[in-house]
GUDOPA-780607 format. One record per residue (C-alpha): residue in one letter; x, y, z; residue number from 0; chain. Coordinates in Angstrom, 2 decimals, decimal comma. Layout:
% GUDOPA-780607
+---------+---------+---------+---------+-----+--------+
: residuo :      px :      py :      pz : num : cadena :
+---------+---------+---------+---------+-----+--------+
:       A :       X :       Y :       Z : NUM :      A :
...
+---------+---------+---------+---------+-----+--------+
% end
This chain:
% GUDOPA-780607
+---------+---------+---------+---------+-----+--------+
: residuo :      px :      py :      pz : num : cadena :
+---------+---------+---------+---------+-----+--------+
:       X : -158,58 : -106,71 :   74,85 :   0 :      A :
:       X : -158,28 : -106,75 :   71,06 :   1 :      A :
:       X : -158,38 : -102,94 :   71,03 :   2 :      A :
:       X : -155,48 : -102,76 :   73,51 :   3 :      A :
:       X : -153,45 : -105,28 :   71,50 :   4 :      A :
:       X : -154,05 : -103,37 :   68,27 :   5 :      A :
:       X : -153,01 : -100,12 :   69,98 :   6 :      A :
:       X : -149,80 : -101,72 :   71,26 :   7 :      A :
:       X : -148,97 : -103,04 :   67,79 :   8 :      A :
:       X : -149,37 :  -99,55 :   66,39 :   9 :      A :
:       X : -146,98 :  -98,15 :   68,99 :  10 :      A :
:       X : -144,46 : -100,85 :   68,16 :  11 :      A :
:       X : -144,73 : -100,07 :   64,44 :  12 :      A :
:       X : -144,21 :  -96,34 :   65,06 :  13 :      A :
:       X : -141,20 :  -97,09 :   67,23 :  14 :      A :
:       X : -139,74 :  -99,35 :   64,56 :  15 :      A :
:       X : -140,15 :  -96,65 :   61,89 :  16 :      A :
:       X : -138,58 :  -93,99 :   64,12 :  17 :      A :
:       X : -135,55 :  -96,12 :   64,90 :  18 :      A :
:       X : -135,02 :  -97,07 :   61,27 :  19 :      A :
:       X : -135,51 :  -93,62 :   59,68 :  20 :      A :
:       X : -134,19 :  -91,29 :   62,38 :  21 :      A :
:       X : -131,49 :  -93,31 :   64,15 :  22 :      A :
:       X : -130,71 :  -95,84 :   61,41 :  23 :      A :
:       X : -131,23 :  -98,70 :   63,82 :  24 :      A :
:       X : -133,14 : -101,93 :   63,41 :  25 :      A :
:       X : -135,64 : -103,04 :   66,03 :  26 :      A :
:       X : -134,94 : -106,56 :   67,26 :  27 :      A :
:       X : -138,09 : -108,57 :   66,61 :  28 :      A :
:       X : -136,93 : -111,36 :   68,93 :  29 :      A :
:       X : -136,42 : -109,00 :   71,89 :  30 :      A :
:       X : -139,22 : -106,48 :   71,28 :  31 :      A :
:       X : -142,27 : -108,63 :   71,92 :  32 :      A :
:       X : -145,83 : -107,83 :   72,96 :  33 :      A :
:       X : -146,93 : -110,36 :   75,53 :  34 :      A :
:       X : -150,34 : -111,07 :   77,05 :  35 :      A :
:       X : -149,43 : -110,95 :   80,73 :  36 :      A :
:       X : -152,24 : -113,25 :   81,95 :  37 :      A :
:       X : -151,42 : -116,12 :   79,62 :  38 :      A :
:       X : -147,71 : -115,55 :   78,88 :  39 :      A :
:       X : -144,59 : -114,27 :   80,60 :  40 :      A :
:       X : -142,19 : -111,56 :   79,50 :  41 :      A :
:       X : -138,50 : -112,35 :   80,05 :  42 :      A :
:       X : -136,36 : -109,59 :   81,55 :  43 :      A :
:       X : -132,94 : -109,93 :   83,20 :  44 :      A :
:       X : -133,46 : -113,64 :   83,76 :  45 :      A :
:       X : -136,88 : -113,20 :   85,41 :  46 :      A :
:       X : -140,31 : -114,10 :   84,06 :  47 :      A :
:       X : -142,71 : -111,15 :   84,50 :  48 :      A :
:       X : -146,37 : -112,16 :   84,83 :  49 :      A :
:       X : -149,61 : -111,00 :   86,40 :  50 :      A :
:       X : -150,68 : -112,93 :   89,48 :  51 :      A :
:       X : -153,97 : -114,83 :   89,49 :  52 :      A :
:       X : -155,07 : -116,75 :   92,55 :  53 :      A :
:       X : -158,80 : -116,69 :   93,22 :  54 :      A :
:       X : -158,49 : -118,81 :   96,37 :  55 :      A :
:       X : -156,37 : -116,23 :   98,19 :  56 :      A :
:       X : -158,53 : -113,56 :   99,83 :  57 :      A :
:       X : -157,87 : -110,91 :  102,43 :  58 :      A :
:       X : -160,31 : -109,10 :  104,66 :  59 :      A :
:       X : -161,12 : -105,47 :  103,94 :  60 :      A :
:       X : -161,42 : -103,96 :  107,42 :  61 :      A :
:       X : -163,15 : -100,79 :  106,22 :  62 :      A :
:       X : -165,86 : -102,58 :  104,27 :  63 :      A :
:       X : -166,00 : -105,76 :  106,28 :  64 :      A :
:       X : -165,70 : -107,88 :  103,16 :  65 :      A :
:       X : -163,14 : -110,18 :  101,62 :  66 :      A :
:       X : -161,48 : -109,58 :   98,26 :  67 :      A :
:       X : -158,96 : -111,25 :   96,01 :  68 :      A :
:       X : -155,70 : -109,67 :   97,14 :  69 :      A :
:       X : -153,22 : -110,70 :   94,45 :  70 :      A :
:       X : -155,21 : -110,86 :   91,22 :  71 :      A :
:       X : -153,88 : -108,47 :   88,60 :  72 :      A :
:       X : -150,66 : -107,65 :   90,43 :  73 :      A :
:       X : -147,29 : -107,95 :   88,73 :  74 :      A :
:       X : -145,18 : -110,89 :   89,85 :  75 :      A :
:       X : -141,66 : -112,10 :   89,17 :  76 :      A :
:       X : -140,77 : -115,77 :   88,98 :  77 :      A :
:       X : -137,86 : -118,08 :   88,27 :  78 :      A :
:       X : -138,30 : -119,32 :   84,68 :  79 :      A :
:       X : -138,52 : -123,12 :   84,37 :  80 :      A :
:       X : -135,84 : -123,02 :   81,66 :  81 :      A :
:       X : -133,43 : -121,25 :   84,02 :  82 :      A :
:       X : -133,98 : -123,83 :   86,76 :  83 :      A :
:       X : -133,40 : -126,67 :   84,30 :  84 :      A :
:       X : -130,24 : -125,02 :   82,93 :  85 :      A :
:       X : -128,80 : -124,49 :   86,42 :  86 :      A :
:       X : -129,48 : -128,12 :   87,34 :  87 :      A :
:       X : -128,04 : -129,47 :   84,07 :  88 :      A :
:       X : -124,68 : -127,90 :   84,90 :  89 :      A :
:       X : -124,22 : -130,58 :   87,55 :  90 :      A :
:       X : -125,46 : -133,45 :   85,38 :  91 :      A :
:       X : -124,03 : -135,69 :   82,72 :  92 :      A :
:       X : -126,28 : -137,86 :   80,57 :  93 :      A :
:       X : -129,25 : -136,66 :   82,66 :  94 :      A :
:       X : -127,63 : -137,97 :   85,86 :  95 :      A :
:       X : -126,18 : -135,88 :   88,69 :  96 :      A :
:       X : -122,42 : -136,37 :   88,68 :  97 :      A :
:       X : -119,23 : -135,23 :   90,39 :  98 :      A :
:       X : -116,96 : -132,43 :   89,18 :  99 :      A :
:       X : -113,54 : -133,91 :   88,36 : 100 :      A :
:       X : -111,95 : -130,47 :   87,92 : 101 :      A :
:       X : -112,28 : -129,89 :   91,68 : 102 :      A :
:       X : -110,72 : -133,12 :   92,93 : 103 :      A :
:       X : -107,30 : -131,55 :   93,49 : 104 :      A :
:       X : -108,79 : -128,86 :   95,76 : 105 :      A :
:       X : -109,27 : -129,23 :   99,50 : 106 :      A :
:       X : -112,62 : -130,26 :  100,99 : 107 :      A :
:       X : -112,87 : -126,77 :  102,46 : 108 :      A :
:       X : -112,45 : -125,17 :   99,03 : 109 :      A :
:       X : -114,89 : -127,53 :   97,31 : 110 :      A :
:       X : -117,68 : -127,02 :   99,83 : 111 :      A :
:       X : -117,13 : -123,27 :   99,94 : 112 :      A :
:       X : -117,37 : -123,06 :   96,15 : 113 :      A :
:       X : -120,66 : -124,99 :   95,98 : 114 :      A :
:       X : -122,15 : -122,81 :   98,71 : 115 :      A :
:       X : -120,99 : -119,64 :   96,95 : 116 :      A :
:       X : -122,52 : -120,71 :   93,63 : 117 :      A :
:       X : -125,85 : -121,67 :   95,21 : 118 :      A :
:       X : -126,06 : -118,52 :   97,32 : 119 :      A :
:       X : -125,45 : -116,33 :   94,27 : 120 :      A :
:       X : -128,37 : -117,89 :   92,39 : 121 :      A :
:       X : -130,75 : -117,73 :   95,36 : 122 :      A :
:       X : -129,96 : -114,11 :   96,17 : 123 :      A :
:       X : -130,40 : -113,07 :   92,55 : 124 :      A :
:       X : -133,89 : -114,60 :   92,42 : 125 :      A :
:       X : -134,90 : -113,42 :   95,90 : 126 :      A :
:       X : -137,71 : -111,30 :   94,32 : 127 :      A :
:       X : -139,32 : -114,34 :   92,67 : 128 :      A :
:       X : -142,54 : -115,57 :   94,25 : 129 :      A :
:       X : -141,64 : -119,16 :   93,28 : 130 :      A :
:       X : -138,19 : -118,98 :   94,87 : 131 :      A :
:       X : -139,00 : -122,23 :   96,67 : 132 :      A :
:       X : -138,55 : -124,12 :   93,37 : 133 :      A :
:       X : -134,79 : -123,66 :   93,78 : 134 :      A :
:       X : -135,01 : -126,41 :   96,40 : 135 :      A :
:       X : -134,61 : -128,78 :   93,45 : 136 :      A :
:       X : -131,34 : -127,06 :   92,52 : 137 :      A :
:       X : -130,19 : -127,39 :   96,14 : 138 :      A :
:       X : -130,79 : -131,15 :   96,04 : 139 :      A :
:       X : -128,95 : -131,52 :   92,71 : 140 :      A :
:       X : -125,97 : -129,49 :   93,91 : 141 :      A :
:       X : -125,82 : -131,36 :   97,22 : 142 :      A :
:       X : -125,68 : -134,70 :   95,41 : 143 :      A :
:       X : -122,96 : -133,36 :   93,11 : 144 :      A :
:       X : -121,02 : -131,97 :   96,08 : 145 :      A :
:       X : -121,06 : -135,22 :   98,04 : 146 :      A :
:       X : -120,19 : -137,23 :   94,92 : 147 :      A :
:       X : -117,24 : -134,93 :   94,25 : 148 :      A :
:       X : -115,95 : -135,39 :   97,80 : 149 :      A :
:       X : -116,54 : -139,15 :   97,68 : 150 :      A :
:       X : -114,79 : -139,49 :   94,33 : 151 :      A :
:       X : -111,84 : -137,49 :   95,62 : 152 :      A :
:       X : -111,37 : -139,67 :   98,73 : 153 :      A :
:       X : -112,28 : -142,93 :   96,96 : 154 :      A :
:       X : -115,11 : -143,63 :   99,36 : 155 :      A :
:       X : -118,91 : -143,63 :   99,47 : 156 :      A :
:       X : -121,26 : -140,65 :   99,46 : 157 :      A :
:       X : -122,81 : -141,82 :  102,73 : 158 :      A :
:       X : -119,45 : -141,78 :  104,50 : 159 :      A :
:       X : -118,79 : -138,22 :  103,37 : 160 :      A :
:       X : -122,24 : -137,17 :  104,59 : 161 :      A :
:       X : -121,62 : -138,81 :  107,96 : 162 :      A :
:       X : -118,21 : -137,15 :  108,23 : 163 :      A :
:       X : -119,36 : -133,59 :  107,53 : 164 :      A :
:       X : -123,00 : -133,49 :  108,63 : 165 :      A :
:       X : -123,57 : -130,70 :  111,13 : 166 :      A :
:       X : -126,21 : -128,68 :  112,94 : 167 :      A :
:       X : -125,80 : -125,02 :  113,85 : 168 :      A :
:       X : -127,72 : -122,00 :  115,07 : 169 :      A :
:       X : -127,96 : -118,82 :  113,00 : 170 :      A :
:       X : -130,22 : -115,84 :  113,77 : 171 :      A :
:       X : -132,30 : -117,97 :  116,10 : 172 :      A :
:       X : -132,85 : -120,70 :  113,50 : 173 :      A :
:       X : -131,45 : -124,22 :  113,59 : 174 :      A :
:       X : -129,89 : -125,30 :  110,31 : 175 :      A :
:       X : -128,81 : -128,76 :  109,20 : 176 :      A :
:       X : -126,31 : -129,39 :  106,45 : 177 :      A :
:       X : -122,64 : -130,09 :  105,85 : 178 :      A :
:       X : -119,69 : -128,25 :  107,35 : 179 :      A :
:       X : -115,90 : -128,38 :  107,06 : 180 :      A :
:       X : -114,00 : -126,86 :  110,00 : 181 :      A :
:       X : -110,27 : -126,14 :  109,91 : 182 :      A :
:       X : -108,88 : -125,36 :  113,36 : 183 :      A :
:       X : -106,06 : -122,82 :  113,70 : 184 :      A :
:       X : -103,91 : -122,26 :  116,75 : 185 :      A :
:       X : -104,55 : -118,83 :  118,23 : 186 :      A :
:       X : -107,07 : -117,91 :  115,52 : 187 :      A :
:       X : -110,71 : -118,48 :  114,74 : 188 :      A :
:       X : -111,36 : -121,70 :  112,80 : 189 :      A :
:       X : -112,02 : -121,60 :  109,08 : 190 :      A :
:       X : -115,54 : -122,83 :  108,31 : 191 :      A :
:       X : -117,06 : -123,84 :  104,97 : 192 :      A :
:       X : -120,77 : -124,65 :  105,10 : 193 :      A :
:       X : -123,29 : -126,22 :  102,78 : 194 :      A :
:       X : -126,90 : -125,31 :  103,59 : 195 :      A :
:       X : -128,60 : -122,76 :  105,81 : 196 :      A :
:       X : -129,75 : -120,50 :  102,95 : 197 :      A :
:       X : -133,40 : -119,46 :  103,21 : 198 :      A :
:       X : -135,73 : -119,76 :  100,22 : 199 :      A :
:       X : -138,20 : -117,22 :  101,57 : 200 :      A :
:       X : -139,63 : -114,80 :   99,04 : 201 :      A :
:       X : -138,74 : -111,16 :   99,77 : 202 :      A :
:       X : -140,45 : -108,53 :   97,60 : 203 :      A :
:       X : -138,31 : -105,78 :   99,14 : 204 :      A :
:       X : -134,96 : -107,48 :   98,64 : 205 :      A :
:       X : -132,08 : -105,44 :   97,24 : 206 :      A :
:       X : -130,36 : -107,45 :   94,56 : 207 :      A :
:       X : -126,57 : -107,45 :   94,57 : 208 :      A :
:       X : -125,17 : -108,97 :   91,38 : 209 :      A :
:       X : -121,62 : -108,40 :   92,63 : 210 :      A :
:       X : -121,40 : -110,14 :   96,03 : 211 :      A :
:       X : -118,26 : -109,62 :   98,11 : 212 :      A :
:       X : -115,34 : -111,83 :   97,18 : 213 :      A :
:       X : -115,03 : -114,86 :   99,42 : 214 :      A :
:       X : -111,48 : -115,95 :  100,14 : 215 :      A :
:       X : -111,20 : -119,70 :  100,59 : 216 :      A :
:       X : -107,45 : -119,88 :  100,98 : 217 :      A :
:       X : -104,55 : -119,79 :   98,57 : 218 :      A :
:       X : -104,73 : -121,53 :   95,23 : 219 :      A :
:       X : -103,24 : -125,00 :   95,14 : 220 :      A :
:       X : -100,58 : -123,86 :   92,65 : 221 :      A :
:       X :  -99,67 : -120,93 :   94,88 : 222 :      A :
:       X :  -99,24 : -123,27 :   97,85 : 223 :      A :
:       X :  -96,87 : -125,45 :   95,83 : 224 :      A :
:       X :  -94,81 : -122,49 :   94,67 : 225 :      A :
:       X :  -94,54 : -121,03 :   98,18 : 226 :      A :
:       X :  -93,30 : -124,34 :   99,52 : 227 :      A :
:       X :  -89,84 : -123,54 :   98,12 : 228 :      A :
:       X :  -89,22 : -127,21 :   97,49 : 229 :      A :
:       X :  -88,98 : -129,12 :   94,24 : 230 :      A :
:       X :  -91,55 : -131,94 :   94,17 : 231 :      A :
:       X :  -89,49 : -133,84 :   91,58 : 232 :      A :
:       X :  -85,99 : -133,92 :   93,07 : 233 :      A :
:       X :  -86,49 : -132,61 :   96,62 : 234 :      A :
:       X :  -84,13 : -129,64 :   96,28 : 235 :      A :
:       X :  -84,81 : -126,52 :   98,35 : 236 :      A :
:       X :  -83,72 : -122,90 :   98,05 : 237 :      A :
:       X :  -81,29 : -123,46 :  100,92 : 238 :      A :
:       X :  -79,55 : -126,55 :   99,53 : 239 :      A :
:       X :  -79,49 : -125,87 :   95,81 : 240 :      A :
:       X :  -81,03 : -123,89 :   93,01 : 241 :      A :
:       X :  -84,58 : -125,11 :   92,41 : 242 :      A :
:       X :  -85,21 : -126,67 :   89,00 : 243 :      A :
:       X :  -88,43 : -126,43 :   87,02 : 244 :      A :
:       X :  -89,14 : -129,90 :   85,63 : 245 :      A :
:       X :  -91,20 : -130,10 :   82,44 : 246 :      A :
:       X :  -92,90 : -133,40 :   81,61 : 247 :      A :
:       X :  -93,01 : -134,29 :   77,95 : 248 :      A :
:       X :  -95,94 : -136,06 :   76,35 : 249 :      A :
:       X :  -93,80 : -139,17 :   76,02 : 250 :      A :
:       X :  -93,43 : -139,41 :   79,79 : 251 :      A :
:       X :  -89,74 : -138,42 :   80,02 : 252 :      A :
:       X :  -88,70 : -135,58 :   82,31 : 253 :      A :
:       X :  -86,23 : -132,82 :   81,71 : 254 :      A :
:       X :  -84,91 : -130,03 :   83,90 : 255 :      A :
:       X :  -83,36 : -127,22 :   81,92 : 256 :      A :
:       X :  -84,86 : -124,15 :   83,59 : 257 :      A :
:       X :  -83,37 : -122,89 :   86,83 : 258 :      A :
:       X :  -85,01 : -120,64 :   89,41 : 259 :      A :
+---------+---------+---------+---------+-----+--------+
% end
């Protein structure tokens, strides 16, 4: 093992000299590390790269009629503990899961759709990780934050929001339980925003897509207000009068000098 480590250090030194003398580049010592795979993990693209070691897991060798350790020595990818903590901390304040006040002006449909989109993106990115199941902690944190955001918006309790939106549905032969907002539309399919139903099953053959398709959750709140063609301040419409743009000063007084 010492011989291999010494050989790797020599390669690293040669590479450093080549980059400095031939290409006039400096080798980053913080990024170019030599790691012992059995005791440490190498970080690459947000994954921890390690070698698997599990003596208890054995598979039967049909040809020899014996059992052998099937995973020892194989390369494995995992979700780094620091990444999981960082993702969870985004929904916390003072180490406590909290609501997101910046979303309170959005509809319940938009809020739930956004939480689901954020969680799905993280899960699908780490689909190759053998410890993908640890993201269940992130799911719990985000669910608490989601329900607190809805409860804070409607000035009610978290339990009432859970009772209002709890749902059960079938998908690919599997029953899922979670939260769901349904907006019915006359003559069209209903709009549905769901929280839950995302599998945490490890898939070593998954194709990672870091640019998922854009999910449209309706027009922006500002766009809805502009398309209303009605002044919220004075009630004027494009049919009755020219619409004014009212600008509120810091002192609280209003003025209306711009015309549309």
